[in-house]
C-alpha positions in Angstrom: -123.4 -126.7 -91.4 -123.5 -128.0 -87.6 -126.8 -127.0 -87.1 -128.2 -128.6 -90.1 -126.2 -131.9 -89.5 -127.7 -131.8 -85.9 -131.4 -131.2 -87.1 -131.0 -134.0 -89.9 -129.4 -136.2 -86.8 -132.6 -135.7 -84.8 -134.9 -136.2 -87.6 -133.1 -139.6 -88.2 -133.0 -140.5 -84.6 -136.9 -139.8 -84.2 -137.6 -141.8 -87.0 -135.4 -144.7 -86.3 -136.8 -144.7 -82.6 -140.4 -144.6 -83.7 -139.4 -148.0 -85.5 -137.5 -149.5 -82.4 -140.5 -148.6 -79.9 -143.3 -150.2 -82.2 -141.1 -153.4 -81.8 -140.8 -153.7 -77.9 -143.4 -154.0 -75.6 -141.4 -154.1 -72.6 -140.5 -150.3 -73.2 -142.8 -147.5 -72.5 -142.2 -144.1 -73.8 -143.2 -141.0 -71.6 -142.9 -137.4 -72.4 -142.9 -135.1 -69.8 -141.7 -132.9 -67.1 -138.4 -132.8 -65.3 -138.2 -134.3 -62.0 -141.7 -134.9 -61.9 -142.1 -138.7 -61.2 -139.8 -140.3 -58.4 -137.4 -142.9 -59.9 -138.6 -145.6 -57.6 -141.9 -145.5 -59.3 -140.1 -146.4 -62.6 -138.2 -148.9 -60.7 -141.1 -150.5 -58.9 -143.1 -150.8 -62.0 -140.4 -152.7 -64.0 -140.1 -155.1 -61.2 -143.7 -155.6 -61.4 -144.4 -155.6 -65.1 -141.0 -156.1 -66.8 -141.7 -152.9 -68.8 -138.9 -150.0 -68.6 -140.1 -146.5 -68.6 -137.8 -144.4 -70.9 -138.4 -140.6 -70.1 -138.1 -137.5 -72.7 -138.2 -134.3 -71.1 -140.0 -131.2 -72.2 -139.5 -127.4 -70.8 -143.1 -126.2 -72.1 -146.2 -127.4 -73.1 -145.8 -125.5 -76.4 -142.5 -127.5 -76.7 -144.2 -130.7 -76.3 -147.0 -129.9 -78.7 -144.9 -128.7 -81.5 -143.0 -131.8 -81.4 -146.3 -134.0 -81.7 -147.9 -131.8 -84.0 -144.8 -132.2 -86.5 -145.4 -136.1 -86.5 -143.1 -136.9 -83.4 -144.4 -140.2 -82.8 -143.5 -143.2 -81.0 -144.5 -141.8 -77.3 -146.9 -143.7 -75.4 -147.8 -141.3 -72.7 -147.9 -137.3 -72.7 -148.3 -135.3 -69.6 -149.8 -132.1 -70.8 -151.2 -129.4 -68.8 -155.0 -128.7 -68.7 -155.1 -126.2 -71.7 -152.9 -128.2 -73.9 -154.8 -131.4 -73.1 -157.8 -129.4 -74.2 -156.2 -128.9 -77.6 -154.7 -132.5 -78.1 -158.2 -133.6 -77.2 -160.1 -131.2 -80.0 -157.3 -132.2 -82.6 -158.2 -135.7 -82.4 -154.7 -136.3 -81.3 -155.3 -138.6 -78.0 -157.0 -141.8 -77.2 -160.4 -142.4 -75.8 -159.6 -144.0 -72.3 -161.1 -147.5 -71.7 -161.8 -147.1 -68.0 -162.3 -150.9 -67.6 -158.3 -151.0 -67.9 -158.1 -148.1 -65.1 -159.6 -149.6 -62.0 -157.5 -146.9 -59.8 -159.9 -143.9 -61.5 -162.1 -144.3 -58.3 -159.2 -143.1 -56.1 -159.2 -139.7 -57.7 -161.0 -137.0 -55.9 -164.3 -136.1 -57.9 -163.3 -132.2 -57.5 -160.5 -132.7 -60.0 -162.7 -134.2 -62.6 -165.1 -131.6 -62.2 -162.4 -129.1 -63.0 -161.8 -131.0 -66.2 -165.3 -131.5 -67.6 -165.5 -127.8 -69.1 -163.7 -129.8 -72.2 -163.7 -133.4 -71.3 -167.6 -133.6 -70.4 -167.5 -137.2 -69.3 -163.7 -137.6 -68.3 -163.2 -139.9 -71.4 -159.8 -138.6 -72.6 -157.5 -137.1 -69.7 -156.4 -139.2 -66.5 -155.6 -136.6 -63.9 -151.9 -137.1 -62.4 -151.5 -133.7 -60.3 -153.0 -130.5 -59.1 -151.2 -127.7 -58.0 -151.2 -124.2 -58.0 -148.9 -121.1 -59.1 -147.9 -119.2 -56.0 -146.5 -116.1 -54.8 -143.7 -116.7 -52.6 -142.6 -114.2 -49.8 -139.6 -113.5 -47.9 -141.2 -112.7 -44.4 -137.7 -111.6 -43.4 -137.9 -108.4 -45.3 -141.6 -108.1 -46.2 -144.3 -107.7 -43.6 -148.0 -107.1 -43.2 -148.6 -108.2 -46.9 -151.9 -108.6 -48.7 -152.4 -112.3 -49.8 -153.1 -111.2 -53.4 -151.5 -109.7 -56.4 -152.0 -106.2 -55.1 -148.5 -106.8 -53.3 -147.0 -105.6 -56.6 -148.5 -102.2 -56.3 -146.2 -101.7 -53.3 -143.3 -99.5 -54.4 -141.4 -100.2 -50.9 -140.1 -103.5 -52.7 -139.6 -102.1 -56.0 -136.9 -103.9 -57.6 -137.1 -106.6 -55.1 -140.1 -108.7 -56.8 -140.4 -110.9 -60.2 -143.6 -111.9 -62.0 -143.4 -115.0 -64.2 -142.4 -114.4 -67.9 -145.5 -115.8 -69.1 -148.4 -114.2 -70.8 -151.0 -116.7 -70.1 -150.3 -116.7 -65.8 -149.8 -112.9 -65.7 -153.0 -111.8 -67.9 -155.0 -114.5 -66.2 -154.0 -113.4 -62.7 -154.6 -109.6 -63.6 -158.2 -110.4 -65.1 -158.9 -112.6 -62.3 -157.9 -109.8 -60.0 -160.3 -107.6 -61.7 -162.7 -109.9 -61.4 -163.0 -111.2 -65.2 -162.4 -114.5 -66.6 -159.6 -115.4 -68.7 -161.9 -116.4 -71.5 -163.5 -112.9 -71.7 -164.1 -111.9 -75.1 -164.4 -108.3 -73.9 -161.5 -106.2 -75.3 -162.0 -103.4 -72.5 -161.7 -105.7 -70.0 -158.4 -107.4 -71.3 -156.8 -103.8 -71.7 -157.9 -103.1 -68.1 -156.1 -106.1 -67.4 -152.8 -105.1 -69.3 -153.0 -101.6 -67.6 -153.0 -103.6 -64.5 -149.9 -105.5 -65.2 -148.2 -102.0 -66.3 -148.6 -100.7 -63.0 -147.3 -104.1 -61.5 -144.1 -103.9 -63.8 -143.1 -100.5 -62.5 -142.2 -102.4 -59.3 -140.5 -105.6 -60.2 -137.1 -106.1 -61.4 -137.9 -108.3 -64.2 -140.5 -110.8 -65.7 -138.8 -114.2 -65.0 -139.7 -117.8 -65.7 -136.1 -119.5 -65.2 -133.9 -117.9 -62.3 -136.6 -116.9 -59.7 -135.9 -119.8 -57.6 -132.2 -119.0 -57.3 -132.9 -115.3 -57.1 -135.3 -115.9 -54.2 -132.8 -117.8 -52.3 -130.1 -115.6 -52.5 -132.3 -112.9 -51.5 -131.8 -110.8 -54.6 -135.8 -111.1 -54.7 -138.2 -111.0 -51.7 -141.5 -111.5 -53.9 -141.4 -114.1 -56.6 -144.4 -115.3 -58.6 -143.5 -118.8 -59.1 -143.9 -122.3 -59.2 -143.3 -123.5 -55.8 -141.2 -126.7 -56.1 -138.5 -124.5 -58.2 -138.3 -122.1 -55.1 -138.4 -125.2 -52.8 -135.6 -126.9 -54.6 -133.1 -123.9 -53.7 -134.3 -123.3 -50.1 -132.4 -124.4 -47.0 -134.6 -125.7 -43.8 -133.7 -122.4 -42.1 -134.8 -120.3 -45.3 -138.4 -122.1 -45.2 -139.2 -120.7 -41.9 -139.1 -117.1 -43.2 -140.9 -118.3 -46.6 -144.9 -118.2 -47.1 -146.3 -119.2 -50.3 -149.4 -117.4 -51.2 -152.4 -118.6 -53.4 -154.0 -115.3 -54.2 -157.9 -115.3 -53.4 -158.3 -113.1 -56.6 -156.5 -114.0 -59.7 -155.2 -117.5 -58.2 -154.2 -119.8 -61.0 -153.7 -123.8 -60.7 -152.8 -126.6 -63.0 -154.0 -130.2 -63.6 -151.3 -132.2 -65.3 -152.8 -135.1 -66.9 -151.4 -138.4 -68.7 -153.0 -138.7 -72.3 -152.5 -141.5 -74.7 -151.5 -140.2 -78.2 -153.3 -142.4 -80.9 -149.7 -143.2 -82.3 -148.9 -144.9 -79.2 -146.9 -148.0 -80.1 -147.4 -149.7 -76.6 -151.1 -148.6 -75.4 -151.3 -151.6 -73.1 -148.3 -150.7 -71.2 -149.7 -147.1 -71.0 -152.8 -148.3 -69.2 -150.6 -150.5 -66.9 -148.6 -147.3 -66.0 -151.7 -144.9 -65.4 -153.5 -147.5 -63.0 -150.0 -148.0 -61.3 -149.3 -144.6 -60.6 -152.8 -144.0 -58.8 -152.6 -147.0 -56.4 -152.5 -145.2 -52.9 -149.3 -146.4 -52.0 -147.4 -145.3 -55.0 -149.2 -142.0 -55.4 -147.9 -141.1 -51.8 -144.3 -141.1 -53.2 -145.7 -138.6 -55.9 -147.5 -136.2 -53.6 -144.5 -136.2 -51.0 -142.0 -135.5 -53.7 -143.9 -132.8 -55.3 -145.2 -131.4 -52.1 -148.6 -130.8 -53.5 -152.0 -131.9 -52.0 -152.9 -135.7 -52.8 -155.8 -135.6 -55.6 -155.8 -139.5 -54.5 -158.1 -139.6 -51.6 -157.0 -142.9 -50.4 -153.3 -141.9 -50.6 -154.1 -139.1 -48.1 -154.0 -141.3 -45.3 -150.5 -142.7 -46.1 -148.8 -139.2 -46.6 -146.5 -138.0 -43.7 -145.0 -135.0 -45.8 -147.3 -132.0 -45.0 -148.1 -130.3 -48.6 -147.6 -126.6 -49.0 -151.1 -126.1 -49.1 -154.1 -128.0 -49.0 -156.6 -129.3 -51.6 -159.3 -126.9 -50.4 -157.0 -123.9 -51.0 -157.4 -124.8 -54.5 -160.8 -124.5 -55.0 -161.1 -121.0 -55.9 -158.3 -120.9 -58.3 -158.9 -120.8 -62.4 -157.2 -123.6 -64.3 -155.7 -122.2 -67.5 -157.8 -123.0 -70.6 -157.3 -122.9 -74.1 -158.1 -119.3 -75.1 -158.2 -119.5 -79.0 -160.9 -117.1 -79.4 -158.9 -114.2 -77.6 -155.2 -115.4 -77.9 -154.6 -112.8 -80.4 -156.0 -109.9 -78.7 -154.3 -111.1 -75.2 -151.1 -111.3 -77.4 -151.4 -107.7 -78.6 -152.1 -106.2 -75.2 -149.0 -108.6 -73.7 -146.6 -106.9 -76.1 -147.9 -103.4 -75.2 -147.0 -104.3 -71.6 -143.5 -105.9 -72.5 -142.3 -102.7 -74.5 -143.9 -100.1 -72.0 
């Protein structure tokens, strides 16, 4: 009964909140990732515009999409990764951007726009926010003379001291890339070969882990972790950083572009445009790049940044951004289940 009451309460709050949002142009509702945008950005935006940003958090693209698809309205800005930005656009759920309201678009590296044009041909729907990589973190105190790719997982000397992300898309895309195949391949034999490669890696890992790898690496329970680097960085001391190397694999490396999109149901679209343009001013984007320790996609901001990123924008050029694989999702899922139960 308690769960039912909780669900009903959430539904009531969702709809009542939606009505309130439509009435208040001095509030902007953003649905995004935790600890992604520095508080100072919100504070400075409110000082300049009088608009307060209220941030709701999701833990996965799937969670965000399920909520929006089920009718969760009232949000002015979403922050999807590329594959879900593509899905939202194709489903007709987001606005075509009025670029005349976004003069700071000119600050963004053209390479980032090119990476998005496979689905957003004229860059009409997606406003890039950040580009980064999924990496392999290595404790060089224990791991010596290692390859700079996923073949590190073939080394039984580190058995039980390594983890892979508990994420089919990340792992299967990397396995396919390691074998020279695109994540969008429809050749089942190639997908099966990638799954067999992962089964080999699985013999040497402690577990598939998308939650505790940062703490496990910091505690030295694990020496090699497939990771989102900020989750590891947040756990390490300055001393530990000296013996930590983050690898972007030359084969099978994946990256992400998280972007801002404006839902068609957004109650404060004018406020959303103001916030998007504010974010990509060089002096503001400097704070974001330094906060996330990622290379700046904002070209003028690069001259302002004093905190060196973990890797350069050039390091991302050979990576593959996760895409919508609707044509082969079922096939990849079938083989992924085989990996998990093998």
